[in-house]
C-alpha positions in Angstrom: 0.0 0.0 0.0 2.8 2.4 0.8 4.9 1.7 -2.3 2.2 2.7 -4.8 1.5 5.8 -2.9 5.1 6.8 -2.9 5.4 6.2 -6.6 2.3 8.3 -7.2 3.7 11.2 -5.2 7.0 11.0 -6.9 5.4 11.0 -10.3 3.3 14.0 -9.3 6.3 16.0 -8.1 8.3 15.2 -11.3 5.4 16.3 -13.6 4.8 19.5 -11.6 8.5 20.4 -11.6 8.9 19.7 -15.3 5.8 21.7 -16.3 7.0 24.7 -14.2 10.4 24.7 -15.7 9.0 24.4 -19.2 6.6 27.3 -18.7 9.2 29.6 -17.0 11.6 29.0 -19.9 8.9 29.5 -22.5 7.8 32.8 -20.8 11.3 34.1 -20.7 11.9 33.2 -24.3 8.6 34.8 -25.4 9.4 38.0 -23.5 12.8 38.3 -25.0 11.4 37.6 -28.5 8.6 40.1 -28.1 11.0 42.8 -26.9 13.2 42.2 -30.0 10.2 42.2 -32.3 8.9 45.4 -30.7 12.2 47.1 -31.2 12.4 46.1 -34.9 8.8 47.2 -35.4 9.4 50.6 -33.8 12.5 51.1 -36.0 10.6 50.1 -39.1 7.7 52.5 -38.2 10.1 55.4 -37.6 11.9 54.8 -40.9 8.5 54.5 -42.7 7.2 57.8 -41.2 10.4 59.5 -42.2 10.2 58.4 -45.8 6.4 58.2 -46.5 4.0 61.0 -45.8 0.7 59.6 -44.5 -2.3 61.3 -46.2 -4.7 63.2 -43.9 -7.8 61.1 -43.2 -11.2 62.3 -44.3 -13.1 64.1 -41.4 -15.7 62.0 -39.8 -19.4 63.0 -40.1 -20.8 65.0 -37.2 -24.3 63.6 -36.5 -27.1 66.1 -36.0 -25.9 68.8 -38.4 -27.5 68.5 -41.9 -27.1 70.5 -45.0 -29.9 72.8 -45.9 -30.1 71.7 -49.5 -28.5 68.2 -49.8 -29.2 67.1 -46.1 -25.7 65.7 -45.9 -24.0 65.6 -42.5 -21.3 68.1 -41.5 -17.7 66.9 -42.0 -15.2 69.0 -40.2 -12.2 68.5 -37.9 -9.6 70.9 -36.6 -6.5 70.3 -34.5 -6.5 73.9 -33.0 -9.5 76.2 -32.8 -9.9 79.9 -31.8 -13.4 80.4 -30.4 -14.0 84.1 -30.5 -16.8 85.5 -28.3 -18.6 88.8 -28.8 -17.4 90.3 -25.5 -16.1 93.8 -25.1 -13.1 92.4 -23.3 -11.6 91.7 -26.8 -11.2 95.5 -27.5 -7.6 96.6 -27.2 -6.2 93.1 -26.6 -4.5 93.0 -30.1 -5.1 89.2 -30.2 -6.0 89.2 -33.9 -2.9 87.5 -35.3 -2.9 85.0 -32.5 -6.6 84.2 -33.3 -5.9 83.8 -37.0 -3.0 81.5 -36.4 -5.3 78.6 -35.4 -6.4 76.1 -38.0 -10.1 77.0 -37.5 -11.6 80.2 -36.2 -15.1 80.0 -34.8 -17.4 83.0 -34.3 -21.0 83.6 -33.2 -24.1 85.3 -34.6 -23.3 88.5 -36.5 -20.1 89.4 -34.8 -17.9 91.2 -37.4 -14.3 90.5 -38.2 -13.8 93.7 -40.2 -14.7 97.4 -39.7 -11.5 98.0 -37.8 -11.8 95.1 -35.4 -9.4 92.7 -37.1 -6.4 93.7 -34.9 -8.4 92.6 -31.8 -10.6 89.7 -33.1 -8.8 88.5 -36.3 -10.0 88.3 -39.9 -10.6 84.6 -40.7 -13.8 82.7 -40.0 -14.1 79.0 -40.5 -17.3 78.3 -38.6 -20.1 80.7 -37.5 -22.8 79.5 -35.2 -26.0 81.6 -35.5 -29.2 81.7 -33.5 -32.6 82.0 -35.1 -33.1 85.4 -33.4 -30.0 86.7 -35.2 -31.2 85.7 -38.7 -32.4 89.2 -39.7 -29.2 90.9 -38.5 -27.1 88.4 -40.5 -29.2 89.2 -43.6 -28.7 92.9 -43.1 -24.9 92.4 -43.0 -25.0 89.8 -45.8 -22.3 91.7 -47.8 -19.8 91.3 -45.0 -20.9 88.0 -43.4 -22.2 86.1 -46.4 -20.9 87.3 -49.7 -17.3 87.5 -48.5 -17.5 84.2 -46.6 -17.7 81.6 -49.3 -15.5 79.1 -47.4 -17.2 79.6 -44.0 -19.5 77.0 -42.6 -22.7 78.4 -41.1 -24.6 76.4 -38.5 -28.1 77.7 -37.5 -30.0 76.6 -34.4 -33.5 77.4 -33.3 -36.8 75.9 -32.0 -38.3 73.0 -34.0 -41.2 75.2 -35.1 -38.8 77.5 -36.9 -36.8 74.7 -38.5 -39.7 72.7 -39.9 -39.1 71.3 -43.4 -42.8 71.2 -44.4 -43.0 74.8 -45.6 -44.1 76.2 -42.2 -40.6 76.7 -40.7 -39.8 80.4 -41.0 -36.0 80.2 -40.5 -35.8 77.0 -42.6 -37.6 78.7 -45.5 -35.3 81.8 -45.3 -32.2 79.6 -45.2 -33.3 77.6 -48.3 -33.9 80.9 -50.2 -30.5 82.2 -49.1 -28.8 79.0 -50.3 -30.5 79.3 -53.6 -29.3 82.9 -54.0 -25.8 82.1 -52.8 -25.3 78.4 -53.8 -21.7 78.3 -52.7 -22.6 78.9 -49.0 -22.2 75.9 -46.6 -25.3 76.2 -44.5 -26.3 73.6 -41.9 -29.1 73.3 -39.3 -29.2 71.4 -36.0 -31.7 68.6 -36.0 -34.5 68.2 -33.5 -32.8 65.1 -32.0 -29.5 67.1 -31.6 -31.4 69.9 -29.9 -32.8 67.5 -27.4 -29.3 66.2 -26.7 -28.1 69.7 -26.0 -30.9 70.1 -23.5 -30.1 66.8 -21.9 -26.4 67.7 -21.7 -27.3 70.9 -19.8 -29.5 69.0 -17.4 -26.9 66.4 -16.8 -24.2 69.0 -16.1 -26.2 71.4 -14.0 -29.0 69.3 -12.6 -31.5 71.9 -14.0 -34.1 71.5 -16.7 -33.9 74.6 -18.8 -37.5 74.2 -19.9 -38.8 74.0 -16.4 -36.8 77.1 -15.4 -38.1 78.9 -18.5 -34.7 79.6 -20.0 -33.0 79.2 -23.3 -29.5 77.8 -24.0 -27.3 80.6 -25.3 -25.4 80.6 -28.6 -22.3 80.3 -26.6 -23.5 77.0 -25.2 -24.1 75.6 -28.7 -20.8 77.0 -30.0 -18.7 75.5 -27.2 -20.3 72.1 -27.5 -19.9 72.0 -31.2 -16.2 73.1 -30.8 -15.7 70.2 -28.4 -16.9 67.8 -31.2 -14.7 69.1 -34.0 -11.6 70.5 -32.2 -8.6 68.9 -30.5 -7.6 72.1 -28.7 -9.8 75.1 -28.1 -8.5 78.6 -27.2 -11.5 80.8 -26.1 -11.1 84.6 -26.4 -13.2 87.1 -24.5 -15.0 84.7 -22.0 -14.8 85.7 -18.3 -14.6 83.3 -15.4 -17.9 82.3 -13.7 -17.3 84.6 -10.6 -15.9 87.5 -12.5 -19.0 89.7 -12.1 -19.0 89.1 -8.3 -15.6 90.8 -7.9 -16.1 94.3 -6.5 -13.6 95.9 -8.9 -14.4 94.0 -12.0 -13.9 95.8 -15.3 -17.0 97.2 -17.0 -17.2 96.4 -20.7 -20.0 96.4 -23.3 -21.9 93.1 -23.9 -20.8 93.2 -27.6 -17.5 94.6 -28.7 -19.1 96.0 -31.9 -21.8 97.9 -29.9 -19.7 100.2 -27.6 -22.8 102.0 -26.3 -24.7 98.8 -25.6 -25.6 97.3 -22.2 -22.9 96.3 -19.7 -21.8 92.7 -19.9 -22.1 91.9 -16.2 -25.4 93.7 -15.9 -26.7 91.5 -18.8 -25.3 88.3 -17.2 -26.7 88.9 -13.7 -30.2 90.0 -15.0 -30.5 86.9 -17.1 -29.2 84.6 -14.4 -31.7 86.0 -11.9 -34.6 86.2 -14.3 -37.6 84.0 -13.6 -40.2 85.4 -16.0 -39.9 85.3 -19.7 -37.1 83.7 -21.6 -33.6 84.1 -20.3 -30.1 82.7 -20.7 -28.2 81.2 -17.8 -24.9 82.7 -18.8 -23.1 82.3 -15.5 -24.3 78.7 -15.0 -23.0 77.9 -18.5 -19.6 79.4 -17.7 -19.4 77.2 -14.6 -19.9 74.2 -16.8 -17.2 75.4 -19.2 -14.8 75.9 -16.4 -15.5 72.3 -15.3 -14.9 71.0 -18.8 -11.6 72.8 -18.9 -10.3 70.5 -16.2 -10.9 67.5 -18.6 -10.5 68.8 -22.1 -7.8 70.8 -23.9 -9.7 74.0 -23.3 -8.1 77.4 -22.5 -9.3 81.0 -21.8 -7.7 84.2 -22.9 -8.5 87.9 -22.9 -9.0 87.8 -20.0 -6.5 85.0 -19.2 -7.8 82.7 -16.5 -7.8 79.0 -15.7 -10.2 77.0 -13.4 -8.9 75.9 -10.1 -7.5 72.4 -10.0 -9.9 69.7 -8.9 -9.2 67.2 -6.1 -7.1 64.3 -7.4 -8.8 61.1 -8.0 -7.0 57.8 -7.6 -9.4 55.6 -9.5 -9.7 57.5 -12.8 -7.8 60.1 -14.7 -10.0 62.2 -17.1 -9.0 62.5 -20.8 -6.7 65.3 -21.4 -5.9 65.9 -17.7 -2.3 66.3 -16.6 -0.6 63.8 -14.5 0.3 60.1 -14.7 -2.1 57.8 -16.6 -2.5 54.2 -15.8 -0.3 51.9 -17.8 -0.3 48.2 -18.3 1.7 46.1 -15.9 5.1 45.3 -17.4 5.9 41.6 -18.0 9.2 40.6 -16.6 11.4 37.7 -17.7 10.6 34.5 -15.8 7.1 35.7 -14.9 4.9 32.8 -15.8 1.8 34.8 -15.2 -1.7 34.0 -14.0 -2.5 31.7 -17.0 0.6 29.6 -16.5 -0.1 29.2 -12.7 -3.7 28.2 -13.5 -2.4 25.6 -16.0 0.0 24.2 -13.4 -2.9 24.0 -10.8 -5.1 22.1 -13.2 -2.3 19.8 -14.0 -1.7 19.1 -10.3 -5.4 18.4 -9.7 -5.6 16.1 -12.7 -2.6 14.0 -11.8 -3.6 14.0 -8.1 -7.1 12.7 -9.0 -5.6 10.0 -11.2 -3.2 8.9 -8.4 -6.0 9.0 -5.8 -8.1 6.8 -8.0 -5.3 4.2 -8.3 -4.6 4.2 -4.6 -8.2 4.2 -3.4 -9.4 0.6 -3.0 -13.1 1.6 -2.7 -15.5 0.8 -5.6 -16.3 3.7 -7.9 -19.8 4.0 -6.6 -18.5 4.8 -3.1 -16.0 7.3 -4.4 -18.7 9.2 -6.3 -20.4 10.5 -3.2 -18.7 12.5 -0.4 -18.8 11.3 3.2 -21.5 13.9 4.1 -23.7 13.0 1.1 -26.1 11.1 3.3 -26.5 14.1 5.6 -27.6 16.3 2.7 -29.8 14.0 0.7 -30.9 11.5 3.3 -29.7 7.9 4.0 -28.2 6.1 1.0 -30.2 3.1 0.3 -28.2 0.0 -0.5 -24.8 1.6 0.1 -22.2 0.5 2.7 -20.3 3.3 4.6 -16.6 3.6 4.2 -16.0 2.7 7.8 -17.8 -0.7 7.3 -16.0 -1.4 4.1 -13.2 -4.0 4.8 -9.7 -2.8 4.2 -7.3 -5.1 2.3 
């Protein structure tokens, strides 16, 4: 009885040791081969990039923005964007050349880029986001905003009743007529589904339903959200910090840089933020959201220059675009057999041990099939003899 047991244990130890050595050697050889292959691959990619110029991929379609004539989706992507507001803070900043140096320049409504403002706000316009309420002002300045902007993309937003395609949408009808008169214009409208997504985004970020609070999202909200979809880096010019108007010595500037005798900017912000009757914009609430987004995305504010305070560090997750170390894969060291190899060894040990136990156990198979406490769980075993009563050889 003792000799077969010793033989079984010896065979088990030999098989386990042999399998472990084989897996360790195989893991080390695989790691060394993979490192060599990775080095050769990197060298080949570097030489290929140096000799062959990869063509620029076609921009992906942005869902929710359809052409006014052909109904095709908007295709646009920019590595760097200058988002120019209409604030009076831009006057005297001399940021025009800096703004025009970006790949794409984004403006809002009927804000001009000429008439002596180019030194402060730049000359180029790649994308212009326009509200339904600014339609008439844009048409009045069509010589400057439309005729001289054949390469500019225009995105119009408005209530669904104004954007209807059945002939009853006032803004939609005017846009179709404008596109027929100026067929080279690139005019797009925001779909109803996309407008609902903008509302849901505002509710998710602020916890407030803008329809319940009787407010409208501003053109700045639409412009910022669109810029996040098509730009890798966004430089915003003329947008103040959320708490700017609460400072006792804040600078007083006009709401629009092209209307020097217009209302004061902070007065406009505070009156809209506190308004409860009629339609208002939540300018300050939106700016709090933008400041929060700047902690995650490549978003920066200039003229005035400011940055949101750093958020508390999180150990579990690092947001996209945030500074700091990002989680990386655990390195594989030589001789590290890994979890799969250890699992394989464990299965091999159990398999060999079960075979050896079956050869060493003199009980019939029908007794080995049920554990000792089987009778306690399922009742007395009829016709079976307990292991204690089974005679040993």
